[in-house]
N, C-alpha and C positions, 0 to 999 in steps of 0.2 A: 526446441533448441534454435530452429531459424527464424522463432519469434525474438529470440534475444539478439539476435545478430542483425536485425533489421533497423534496428535503432540506430547502431552502429553503421551500419552501412549508406543509411540514409544519411548523418553526419559528415560523412567520409566526402559522399558524393555533392553535399555543399559547404566543402570548408573550401576549394578552387576557387568557386563565384565569391564567396564571401569575404576571402583575407583579397581580392581584387578588387570589390568594391572598397572595402577599407583599408586598402593603400590607395585607392584611388582617393578618395573623398579624403584624408589627410595629407596626401600630396599637391593637391586643391588649394586644398586651404592653407597650408605654406605656399603654396607659390603666390597666391592671389593674394598679399593684406597689403591694403591700403599703404599711400605716403604716412608717413608720421605727422599728421595734423598740430597746426601750431593757433592757440588761439589768442597769443599774444597780438596786439596792435601796435603799426608805428603810431607817433606819438604828434601831436601837433601842437605842442608847449608852446611857450617861449623859453628859446634857446635849444630847441632839440635838434637841430642842424646841428650847430654849431658842435655840443657834443658829443654828436657820431660821427662829425670829421674828425676829433680830438682823440674818442677812444678806440676808433676801426681805421682810424690813418694815421694817428698820431702828430695829429699837427698842430699846433703851441696857442695858444691864447690869443698872442697877440696877434699871427696871422686871421685866426677866424674875425677876430674883432676889425682887423683892419677888411676883409672879404665885406663885414658887414657894412663898415663905413662905407663902401664902395657901392651897397647896392647886388653883390653878387649873391646874399644869403637875404632874407628876411627880416627885418627889423626886431633884434629885441624889444621893444618897444608894443606892448600890446595896442598900445594905446595909437599908435600911428599908423593908421588903416587907410589916408588918403592918398598914397602914392610915393610920391619925390621923386626921389632917384629909382626908387623900388618900380613905380610905376603902374603899383599896384600891391596889394598884399598880398601875402602867399606863407603856408605853412611853413616850409623850407626856402623856397628861393619865391623872388619876386612870378606872382601869378601872370600868365602870358597872355592866355584870352580871356574875354566876358562870359562867351558860352560856345556852348559847343553840341553837332548834332552827331549822332552817331545812325546812319542808314544801313540796316545788314541786310542783303541780299541773296538770302541761303542759296549755298552752291554756286555763287558768282565764282568762276573759274575766270583763272587771269584773261584766255583770249578773248570772253567774251566781254571782257571791262575795257580792253584791246579796241578792241572790234564790232562791236555791237552795240556800242553806245554811240553814234555820233554827235548826238543834239548833247549829247552833258558833258560827257567824260573827253571825246574826241573835238570838240569846238574851242575845251577850256585849256588843251595840249597845246591846240598847233594854231589858235586864233587868238591873240594875246591884246590886242589892239580893240577887240570887240567886247570879250569880259574884264572884267577888271580883276584884281585881285592874283596869289599864286596859288599853282594847283600841281600835282604831280603823279604820276604812278609808279607802283609798287605792288614785285610779284612778293605776294602773302602769303608764308609757309606754316603752314598748320601743323601740328604734330598727332599721327595716330595715335587711338583711334581718331579719325575726320568723322565723330558725330558730333552732332549740333550740341548737347549740354555739356560734352567735353569741351569744346570748343569755345562756348562761353566763358565755363568756370575760367579756363587758360587767359582769354581777354580780358577778363574782370580781378581774376587775383594774381595772375603772372607768372605761379605755376605751371606743374603738370600734373592733370588730373590723372589717376592712377587707369591703369587697364579694367580692373574690376570696376569700376565707376561704371561701366556701360550699360549697365542695369539700370541705372538711374535716368537713361535716356526714354523707357517708360513706363516710369513711375513719379518721377521729379524728387527731388531733391534740392534742399536751401542749402545755401554755400555759408558753410561754419567759419574760410579764413580767413582774414584781411582783404578788401577789396577796395578799389578804388571809387564802388558803386556806395559799399557801406561809410565810407570814407568821406563822403560829399556830402551825406546824410547829416554826419554826425560832427564833421570838423566844426568850431566855433565859427560864425560868418563872422565876428570882429577881426579873426585872425586873416581871413582869404576874402574881404570887402575891396566889391572893387568899383568904380564908376558912381560913389557915393549913394550905391543904394543902400536904403538901411534897413528896409525888410530884404527876410532870408531866401532869395528865389527857390524853385520849386524844381523839382524833377519826373519828367513824363516818360511813357512810355506805350507804344500801340504795338500789335503785331502778332509775333507768335510765345503760344503763354508760359513756354519755358523760362523765360524772364522772369514771371509771373511765380512760377515754382523756384525759380534761386532765391531771388528777392522779394518774396513774399511783401515785404513790410516799406520797402526805400522808397517807391515809385507814388508820387502826390494825385498825377494823373494817372491813372493806369488804365490800359483796355486790351487787354490779352483776348485772345481770339485760339479757338483749339488747332492744333497742328498735326494730327496724327493722320488725319486724312488725306492720304495723297494724291486721290481722283479729284480733291476739291482744290481746283486751279485758282481760283477764286475769290473764294470769302474773307480770305485772311488779307491780301490785298485790299481789295473794295475797302473792307475795314482803317485798314492803314491809310488810303486813301482818303475817305470822308475825316477823320481825324487831323491830318496831315499837315490842312491851311490855318486851320486854329492854331496848334500848338507850335505851329513855324513861324507866329504872329509874335506870338507872348515869348519865345528864344531870341529873337531879333529884336523887338521894340521896337517901336513908332519908326516910320520911313515917311520920307516929303513925299506927298502926294496919295502916300494908302493909310490914311490915318482912320479911316471909315470901312466897315466892308458895306456889302448891298446892303441895304436897310437902313444902316443910319447906324450899326450896332458900334461901337469904340472898339476899335484895335487893340491888343494886348494890355485884354481885362484883366491876365492872368501872368507872369514874367515867368521865365525859366531857364535855368541854365546849363541845363542836360535835357535833349529830346534821343529817347533811342524810337525809332524804327523795325521792325523787324516785319517785311516781307517773304514770300514762302513758292512766292509762282515760281518761281523758276527751279527750285528745287523738284517738286511735285509734277510739273512737265517733265523734268527728268527720269525722273522715277515710272513714270505712266506712260511716257510717250517715247522717253531719248534724246538727247541734246541735239539731233538734225533733224525734227520734224516742225511742220510747221507751226503748231503751236509754240514753239520755243521763241521761234520769231517773233511772234504777235505777244509773247511775254516780255523778251527783250525789248520790243517796242515800246511797248507802256513802261516798262521801268527805266526806258530813258527818257520818256517825256514826266515820268516824275521828278526824275533827278534833274532835267533840264530846270523846271520852274524851281525845285529845292535850290539848289545852287546860284538860281536867279535870284529869288530871295535875300539868301546872304551875300550876294554883289554887291544888295541896296542898302545891309547895315550900316547906321552911320559909322562915320568915319574918324572917328574919336573912340570906338569899338572895335575888340577882334572876337569874330565869330572863326571858327572852323567846322568843319564838314570833314566826315570821316565813312566813306562808302566803300563796304570790306564785304566781300563773301567770306564766311566763316569755314568752308572747304570748299573745294572741287568735285567734279562729279566723274565718274569715266565714262566708254562711251555705250555705255549700257545707261545710262543716268544713274548710277549709283553710288554710292560712297560707303565710305567706313573700315579701308586700310590703307595702306602707305605708298600706292603707287602717284608717280609725277603729275598725274590729271586730278588726283583726291585733293593729295595736300598744294599744291599751287594755287593759290586763290589772288581775288585782284582787291589792290588797295585803292583805292583813289583819296587824294586829301587835297580840299580843296579851303583855302584862307579866306577873310573879307580883306579887301581892300586896306582897312585900320591895321590890317598884323604886323606887315611891313616883312611878308615874309622872302623877299626873294634876293636876300642877301646871299653871300660869297660861301656855300657848302664846304662842309668839313671831309673831303676822299680817304684820310689815313695814308696817304703817300708819304709824307713825309720819313716815315723813318723804313717805308719800305713795301713792295708791292703785297709782301705777304699778309703785312698789315692791312690792307685795300681791303682783302677779302671778310674785312668785319663787318665791311660797311656795304658791302655788295647788297644784299638780302634782309627782307624780312620779317624776323619770324615773328608770328602774332603774337606772343607772351610780350614783345619788346613795345608792344602798342600799352601796356601797361605803366609805366614810368613815363613814357611820352605823356598819356593823358592826366598822370599824375599833377606833376610839375606843369604841364597846360593852366588847367583849374587851380592853381595854387594848392594840391595836398600834397601829403605826405607820401613815398611812395609805398604800399602794401608791404607786411610784415616780409613775408615768405613769398616775394617776386623774384622769379632769377630772370626776366629777360632784361635786355640791355635796349638803354637809353637812345631814340633815333633823331641823333644831332640836326637833322635838318628838317624834321616837323618840331623843332624848337625856336622857332622867333625870339627874338632878344628882346626885354622889357622895353615900352615906351620910353624914352630919353624926359629932362625937364617940363619940355613940352610937349609932352603928351603925345605929339604928331610926329614924332622922331626915334628911331630906335636907336638903344644904348650898343656898347661894342657886343657882336656875335663871339666872339671867340672865347673870353672869359666866359662868360655866362654859360656856355656848353662845355667848359671844362670843367668848372663847378658843379653844374649839374651830372656832369657824367663821374666825378668824387662821391657827390652823393650818392648814385646809383649804385656805386663800388662799395660805397662801405656800408651799406644796405643790404648787397648782395653778400660780402665777406662776415657781416655780424648773423646772416641767415645762417651759414653754411657752417661758421663756425657754431651759432649756436647748435645745428642738427648734427653735426658730428660730436657735442656731449654725451646728445642722448641717441643718438645709433652711430654702430661702428660703420654703415654701408661706404661712406666716404674715404677711399682710399687716404693714407696719410703722405703717402709718396705725393699722391696728385692737390694734396692740401697745400702740401711744403712748394709744389711749385707756382699754385699759384700766388698763393704767398711773397713770395718772391717777385711775380708780374706787378702783382698792387702795390709791392715796396718801393719798383724800380718806376711805378706810373708816378707814383706820392713823390720820390725827391722833383724828377721834374717839375711838377704840380710849384711844390715847394719853392725852387729854383726861380719860378716864373713870379711868382707873389713875392720875393725876395726882388726882383728884376723892378717890379711894378711899385713897390716898397721905396726903393734907392729913388728913384725915379721923382718918384709924388717928395718924397722928403728936399732931393737937389732943387725941387720946382718951388720951397716955401712952404712945403704943408697941404701945395692945392690937390687937385687931379692930377693920378698921373696921363702920362702923353696919353693917347691914340696908337701909337707904335707901339708902345712895350705892352697896351693889350691886345697887341695883335702879334708879337714876339713868336719866333719859332718852335720857344720852350712852351706856349699856351698850349697852341697846333699840337707838338706832341704828347702833351700831358691827356688832350684829349682822344688822341690814337691809342696811347696806351691802354689806358682806363678802358677804352672800347675793346680794345681783343683782352683784357680782362675778364670784361664780362660775355663776350663773345667765349671763352673758356670755361666760365663757370656755367653758363646755359650749357655747353656740351656735358661736361662733368654729371651737372646736376639730371642731362637725358638717358644715364649711363647710369644712374642710380638712383632714378627719383622714386621706385619701390625700396619697403623695405623687405628680404625676404627670409623664413624661418631654414635655415639651412640644415638644421637637425629633422626639423617635420619632412622636411623633403626626401632626403637621407631614407628616412624610417618606411617614408610609402616608398620610396623607391624597391626598398629592401624588399617591403610585401609583394608589390606586386612583382618581386623575380619571383617570388617562393609561390606563388597562384600561381605564375607561369611553368613555373616547371612543372607543379603539382597536375596543374591541364593539360601538361604535353601527352598528348595521345599515344604516346609509345608504351608506358605503363598498361595499356589497354593487352593483352592477349590474341584479341582477335587484326590490334592495327601489327604484331608484332610479326603475326603470322599472314596476316596480309603482304606486308613490305618483306616478308622472306621468302615469300614468291618469286617476288620480282628484280631482289637484286638479285647480281652477276653469280650463280650458285656453279656446280656442274651440272650439262644440262641434262633437264630427266627425259627417260626416255619415251620415244613418240612414235605414234604409229600412222602408218600415211591409209590415206583413205582413200574410197573408191575408184575416185577419181584424178587418185593421183595430187589431191589438197593434203592441207594438213589438219588433220582431227586436234578438233578444239582442246581437249586436252585429255591425256591417260586416264585421269582419277575424275571428271566428270566436267561438265562446263561450269559447278560455278564454287569449284576448289580453288583455281587459282587457273592464272594467265597461261597461255599455249606455251611451251617452253622455247619455240622458235620465234616467237614476239617476245621475247625478253629482253632485248637488248630497247626494241620500240620503247617499250612500259619506264625499263630504267631511264630512259632519257626525258622520256614526261614526266616522271618522279622531281627527279634532279634539275628539269629546266621548271617546272611549280616548283618549287623548295625555292630553288632561286630567285623567282620573280615577286615571291612572296619576302622573302627577307630583304629585298630591294625594296618594294612598294612598301614593305611594315615597316621595315625598319632605316635600310641607308637614306631613303628618301626623305626622310623628316627630319635630318639635317644638311639639308641646302634648300636653301630658300629660291634657287633655280628650278629644282627637281617639284619641290610646290605649286610652285606656278605655273608650272606644265605638270602637273599629273594628270590631269585627263586625256594628253596626247601618249602618258605613257601606260596608264591603263590601258586604255583603246587597244597599243601593239600591244599587250601581253598575252591581252584575251585574243587577238588575233593570232599567234604565235603560237600558242597552248592550243587552239580551236584549229590549227592547222596543223600541229603534232597529231592530235587524237587522230583526225580525218583522216592522217599518212599511214596509219598503223590497222585502221578499219578498213584501210583502200587496200593496203598488202597482202589482210588477213582473211578476206575473201573472193570466194571464187567464182559466186555472182554479185556483184554489185548490186543491192538494193535500195530502193529512197532511202532507207532510215542509214544507209552510211552517210548520208549528207546531212544529219542533222547538226556536226561539229560545223559545220559550213553556214550551216542560219543561223546559228549562236554568232557566228561572226559575223555577218554579213549584215546581218537586224545591228549588232553595236555601230557595224559604219552608217547605215544608213539613218539612224539616230544622228551622227554628226550635223546630215544636210539638214536638221530640224531645230540644231543647237540654238538659235539667234529668236529672239522676239518673249522667249518666255518671262513674264510678269512684269508684260509691257501690254497696253491696251489693245483690242482685237482690232480698232477700229485702221493702226496702224497696216497699210499694206504692202509695207516693203518686205514681210518674214513672211517667207513660203510656207510656215507652219499656217501660219495669220489666213490664208487662202482659204476660202469656203469647198474646195473642192477638197483641197486635204481635211482639214478639219471634221466633214462630214463623211466622206469618204472611210475615213481612220474610224469616228462613231459606231460607224455603218457594219465596218470590217468587227467591233471591240462586240458586238450583238450578236454578230454571226459563231462570234466564236462561243461568246457565252452560252449559245443553244447549241454547242459542239461539247461544252463541258457536261452539259445534265444526259447527254446519250447515255453513259455508265451506272445512270440512277436508275434505281429499279423502280418498276413502272407502276408513278403515282399519279397520274394524271393531273389532280386537281390541285394537289401542293406544287407539281413542278412546273405545271401553269399557271400558278399563282406568283412563282417567287423567279423564273424568267419574266413576266410580265414589269412587275417589280422595275425590275434591271433597264428592262428596255425602253419604259414608261419615263426613268431618270436618265438615259442616254437622248430621247426626244426632247425631253424639257431643257437636260444640256445644250443641246442642240439652237432649242428655240433661244435660250440666254442666249447665249454665242451670237447668232444670229442680230439680234438686237442690237448687242455691243459694238456689233461689227460698222451700222448705222454711222456718218455723219452726224446725225441730229443728236446729239447727247444727251439730249429728255426723254431715251429712247435706252434705258438703265439695263435690262434685262435682268433685274433686282427679282423680279416676282418668279421668273421660271426655272434664275439660280434656285432657292429657296424652295419651290416644289424640287429640285432636286436632292438637295441637300437634304429633305425630309423624307424622299423616298429612301434612299441611302440609309437614313438611320432606320427608317422603319423596315429594311429588309435585314440590316447588319440583327438588330433584335430577332428579325426573325429566323436568325440561324444563331444567335448562340440558345435562341430558346428549344431549337431542335437538336443543340449539342447538348446542352443539360439536359433534357427530359426528350431524349429519342420518343419518337410516336410509336417505332417495332421496337418492341422491346423483348423481341421474340431471339434476334441472334445477338449474343454477348459484345460489350465494347474489343473487348480481347479475341472475338474472335476472327477470322478471317470474314466473315463477311461484314459485319459491325465494324471490322477495322475501313473496309472500302467505302461502306455508308459515313463514316466518320470525314475521312479522307477528303471524298465527297465534297460534305456540309462545310466543311475547312476552307476548301479552294473556292467553293463560293462566297463562304464569307472572305475571304481574300480581297477575290474578285471585288467586292465592294469596297474595302477599303481600295483598292483603288482606285475605283469610280468619283472615291471621296478626292484625294490626288488629283485627280484631271481637275476635277472639279474647282479647288482650290490652286490650281495653276494656271488654267485659262488653256484657250483652245487649240494653243503650240505646243499642250502636254498630249493633244488625243492622238496623235500619230506614236508619240515616245513610248505611251502606252500601250497600242495598239502592237509594235514591234517588242513589248517586254512581254507580255504574253506569250507573244510565239518563242520566244528565248527561253522563257519559264518552261513551259510544253516541253520544248524540244530538248531540255535540264532533265526533266521530267524523266522521260526516255531514255535519255543519257545513262542517268543515276538507276535505270532498270535493265542496264542493255547485260548480257554474260559471256560466258566464254569466251570466243577471242577480241569478241569485242567490250571486253568488260572494262571500265573505266576507274584505275586506281583511287580510293576515297582522297588523296591530299589533291591530287590534284586532280577533281571531281567538285571539291572546296574551293580549288584556288578559282576555279572557272565558273564556280558560283556567285563566289566571293568579286571577282573582277567584271561580270554583268551587273551585276547590282549597285557597284558602285560606279560602274560607268553609266547607268540607269539617272542617278544623281547628278554627274556630270553633264549629260544629254538633256538633261531640265535646264542647264546655265547655272546651274547651284557650282560651287566651286568653297571651298575650305574658307573661306573668307568672310568679313563682316558683307563687303559692299557687293556681294552676291546676294542678300537675303532681299527675298521677293519678295518686299510691302503690304502689293496690290493684294496677295492672297485673303490679306484683312479685310478687302472692302469687296469679295464678290458679289458680295447676297446684301449689300447696304452701304449708303453712306456715314453711318454713323460709326464713332471709334467706339467701340466695347472691347475692355480692357482683356477678360479672359476669353473670351470667342475668337479675336483678333489675334489676342498671343496663341492661342490652340490652333488654327487656320494656319499662322507662319510659323508653327514648328512642324505641322503636317505638311506643310510644304515643301521644308527644307530638308527636313528627317525622314517623313514620309515613305521616300522609296525605301529607306536602310529597315527600316518598320516591314515596309511586307516583303523584302528578299529575304531577311534573317528568317520572318514567321515562315516563310514558301522552303529554305532549308532546313527547316528544325521538323516541318511536320511530312513533307518527302521522305526526312532521314529513317521517323518514325511510323510512315504507314508501311504495311507489308513486311513487318519484321519478320514473321512467320515465315515467309518465302526464300526473302533474299537473306537470311542470317543477318550478322553484324556489319556486313559491306556498308551496307546505306548509315547504319547510324555511325558509323565511323567519319560519314562525310560531317556533321553535325560535329563531330570532336574537330575533327583537322580545323572548321569554318573558325568556332570562339577560339580554338588556339592560334590563330592568326589573327586573330581582333585583338586576343590579350598582347599579344606579338606585336601591335602597332601601338597598343597603349602603353607599353613599358619602353618600348622605343619611343615614343611622343614624348615622355614622361624625363625620360633621360638627356632626350636633345634637347627641351625647353630652358632645363638644368643647365646643360652646357654651356647653353647660349644667352640667359640669362642678363649679359650685357652686350648681346652682337646690336649692334644699331638696326636690325631688323627685328627684332622681337616681338615688338607689339603690333607690327606690321604683317606680319607673316607668322613666325612658329609659334606665337601665341594665339593667334585664334586657329590654326593645326591644331594644336592641343585640344583646343578646348571644343572643336567638333569630333574628334576623335575620341574625346570622355564624352561624349553622348553618343554616340555610334556605339562606343562600350557600355553602357548604361543599357543601351536597347537592348544588345546582345543578353548582358548580364539577367537582364528581365525572366528574360528569354530561357536562358539558363536555367534559373531559380523553378519556372513555372515548371522546366522539361525535368527535375527531378521529383518537384513537390506532387506536380499534377499527373505528369504525363508515368511516371515513376520507370523509365526506363535509361535514365540520363547515363549511366555509367556500367548498367549492370553487364554489358556484354563483357566488362575487365573482370566478370566473379565467376562464370559461368561459360563454358567453349560452350560452341553450337554443336550442332548432330553431327557437319560433316567431321566436326573433331575427332567426334565420340569415333566414328569411324578408321580417322587415320588412324 
């Protein structure tokens, strides 16, 4: 009969974790859907621009013909490519620039560009008499996630890559949507030809290989360099500096006095119209040393010298040509040197634009103040996607089909006039360019709304009203210019008519429309499967209810002895104190301590409801989660210590265990900085040799202490201890070398030896657990359980050593504190009688302590806290799977370690402690399931929130990984250990006696 019931019991115990896994997978799949991609391409065909204005804005054929005749639109005759009023042919509007150089300085924060580039940026902003041409510096706003691949997609397509695409940053994926890079490759040259060049110029690239992943076949002269090794500060930059002079010569063309290289080789052997150079040194210095290190000063000085030379070459460009240089950062960086989130330091990059003297880019700016201050805000800042329509029209290209960025009029100089040296009127050209941009964006949004219901109809109506209002003003401006042209006998309209307020108002209104469209796109740029999300949440709620510990009889009995009930009789002890319990020390708490117990349980549950549930709905709480966790942990430990203090007539040293847990957490906060940074940085206390060497020595002593209760097997115990101590010695040697200012001393050999020893130790532990040497004691017996517990602890200690290796010397002190905390928590779990800690309180303390270890190593539920240096602790070569495993363990290893310890300690010695210890694991997984359900509900409710991709979605993803770790251990508990929920089926012996 028992054999028949066993499969059903096993299925019942497996149901909650399987339901939780199914619900989580369904919700994640429904939430992280990519934005609907479009394979359509904007056309460079004859008359494409006029057709777009007629269909999207409703302009008449006569109005379009007038704009074409006056040179505001490209001439419809494909053979007329020599210029004329157009000053250069183009697909939609006359081409403004003959060539462009895009210099990406990865992680160039705005303050870096403003304050730390005096020879290049500073000299051209404040000394116009020495340096010809026009220069402008902008705050360049990125959209989260601030990861290079996502930012480059936005900079080339004008779209908003989805948050789920962040995985592409580690694997590489080509751009499928329309982009100005592809248009530059495919657009017919006879539609864009300028300066009389018959042969189509080429595109060149050098630098970060992400560009080659995104555009594998577009660049004619391509020199990619690997980008993942954040400890390599110079390889990519040196490669760029090697190729840059030759590529600049081909971009600018022959210059007076510069017609030969050293050795007589002719310059400009190859002609380019686009040069992309992507430097990585600043970003890598940030990841390795932080932004305030001398290495950053040296690297910025190198970038300043490079930019000064590059801009000097552009200043020497021929006066009858226009060459534009864009110097930009794809994102910023935090004060820790990281990026990926949405803080102001990460999203505010720098953009410096420099025009050669032939561009005539010093005209009057359009500010938007013509119709009020509210419209001027649309001109205040530049979002990265705004550069896409700007670059497209500069080079005579059509704007990419799925672009939602708004043109920057200040960066679009008017085409040259009839004599090729004087500019045409600025305002009407800007107005028509903005009108084309608005028409393209509306066409995309209208097409998108027909295929997806994500765009709110009321918002679309408001946008349509803005667009129609701007078009009315544009038609009035066109009518005024046409009337003056007729009055002039059919000749050109006067300059005054082209600079009328109607043209300027049209510019402002179209810019406001584009700003509102971009805002709408940011709210609904991903497609959600609402039905799948609801079903996933429903399954998660069912799993949460099924996992609730209240279904277990032992939990109900334990809580029944804590909640305020009529006080049971109590007996006075011989010395006048309170006897621990009239039923015995294991049955329940002392009745006199009931108020204390009740307060502890109520506080623990309230803290868990807040930390697991309420916190996930507030971006401010999420950002300050470390401080919240530290406070909750300290408060709970103090409450337990308060009860222990009053419950004991003689205060022994063990009464201070809760204080030890709280004090270790506070001590960890001292060493929170420096994690993931190079050990040679002496600014962080945790990097000091005294701190990490003493911490490693403490770990070695704790390791020996861990073996005291091991049965006397001198040979095996000595070998096991020697492996771990030798690994610690190798670790110390590796860090000592890495602390050296001589960066040729990498410490890699010692780090590899340490990793190898840890892996050997783990294999030895696994072998002993699976094939125990002493089979005389069954695994279920008390002696067998003690032996398995000891081996399990040693195995988890070796996992801790691996975490310390991949985190760096700053983790040594954290590891020592964590070991002390775990030892104290284990003793607290084993306390009985008056010092017995209720299982929900114990689970809450465990959870807070382990989550605090995650935060104490300077991690956070945000991608800007990922410590990429973990991939290079033993090598300078990037290996995807090894690097990914190291980064995963660096980030989530503390959760794995803590959850495993809770499971091991909960199941150890069960015959001695009854079910009370097993209930700790039940509460622990219940709290994690509660956090997962709350995270899903919060991210679902906040899916249109401004900070969803910067804060709420990363918090959800980290919670999902934490839950996955607990799910694997939960299933392991049920299938392998066989004790997952057995306590709910059979009462313990004490219950039978009751």
